[in-house]
C-alpha positions, -999 to +999 in steps of 0.1 A: -225+001-120-252+015-098-244+047-080-210+052-097-208+078-124-183+074-152-167+107-141-153+088-111-135+063-133-101+075-145-072+059-163-038+056-146-024+089-160-054+110-151-057+093-117-020+100-110-026+137-118-055+137-092-033+121-067-005+145-073-030+174-068-037+161-033-067+138-037-071+103-024-082+075-047-092+038-049-075+011-069-074-027-071-045-049-059-038-086-058-053-088-023-079-062-014-088-028-029-066+000-017-073+035-005-043+056-015-027+091-015+006+106-023+029+102+007+028+140+014-010+137+017-010+106+038-029+124+066-059+124+043-062+086+046-064+087+083-091+114+081-111+094+055-109+062+075-115+080+109-085+061+121-058+073+146-025+083+130-005+060+152-016+031+129+010+033+101+002+032+064+019+010+038+039+024+009+032+006-024+055+008-054+054-006-089+086-026-084+116-030-060+136-003-078+109+023-072+110+016-034+147+013-028+153+050-022+125+056+003+140+041+034+168+067+038+190+038+046+211+013+026+193-019+020+207-050+037+212-081+016+186-099+036+160-073+028+168-075-009+166-113-009+132-113+008+119-086-016+131-105-046+114-137-032+081-121-023+076-092-048+054-086-067+030-104-043+010-104-011+040-096+011+046-064+031+081-059+045+084-036+075+120-022+075+140+003+094+137+038+079+143+075+084+134+107+066+102+124+053+084+093+039+087+076+072+074+106+091+045+110+066+033+073+069+044+064+104+048+096+124+072+092+153+081+056+141+113+040+131+101+015+105+082+016+072+060-010+055+066-016+018+048-037-008+048-043-046+014-057-055+011-085-081-016-066-100-007-052-134-034-025-132-020-013-098+015-014-111+005+007-141-009+033-118+021+033-095+045+037-125+025+069-133+021+082-098+052+070-080+050+052-047+017+057-028+006+057+008-020+030+010-044+013+034-074-010+031-105+006+017-128+008+047-137+031+075-119+021+107-137-008+124-156-019+093-148-049+071-124-041+043-140-035+009-136-066-014-148-051-047-149-017-065-186-015-056-178-018-019-150+007-021-171+032-041-200+030-016-177+035+014-159+065-002-185+081-025-164+112-032-133+095-044-121+087-079-114+051-089-089+035-113-108+026-144-120+007-163-143-016-145-145-045-137-114-046-115-094-078-115-105-100-087-081-098-057-074-127-034-096-113-007-070-119+020-046-093+034-009-095+027+016-113+050+035-087+071+072-095+080+092-071+102+130-070+103+141-073+139+176-061+149+184-068+185+217-056+200+247-076+190+226-105+179+219-110+142+187-097+129+158-118+116+122-117+104+092-116+127+057-125+113+034-096+123+005-110+103+003-143+085-016-136+053-019-147+017+018-155+012+044-169+035+079-170+020+100-201+023+122-202+054+099-181+076 
């Protein structure tokens, strides 16, 4: 691939080590390529994208079990049911949260976006690295990268999950559902972004 040296392509274990050392990296998902960092290094993603930190990042995990402890709260049955329906897949759930992961990915916020991608290559990396702070692979204001080539061109100093070619993503961003809890009224789901997957009953 033109302009991309083999030294930038790392297997999941080696890329996880780079991430643990504080680097950002690029990997494929079932929707669009992801720009990622360990949660403690999430600020690096805003810097790379030249994006304000009041726009929260998404935490991706390999599976539901990997994400269950990050909210700092007990999971409601409704959240578990929606996660089991939509994961792995193109569904981001925005749930109430507290604690250090929330503050790293959504400073000053009260909710955290979570997703499990339906991409075995991404899941393999996430099993090695643990959950990662993620965002679309593009500088703020530019179209999202659709391929490894696009992502590598936009972020020429970052390592990528190898080998190439990456599996083809769907090309459309995930659906985003946020849990709304209002006063004494029962909570429910609000569609913040209608994307590649809309679960039944929404």
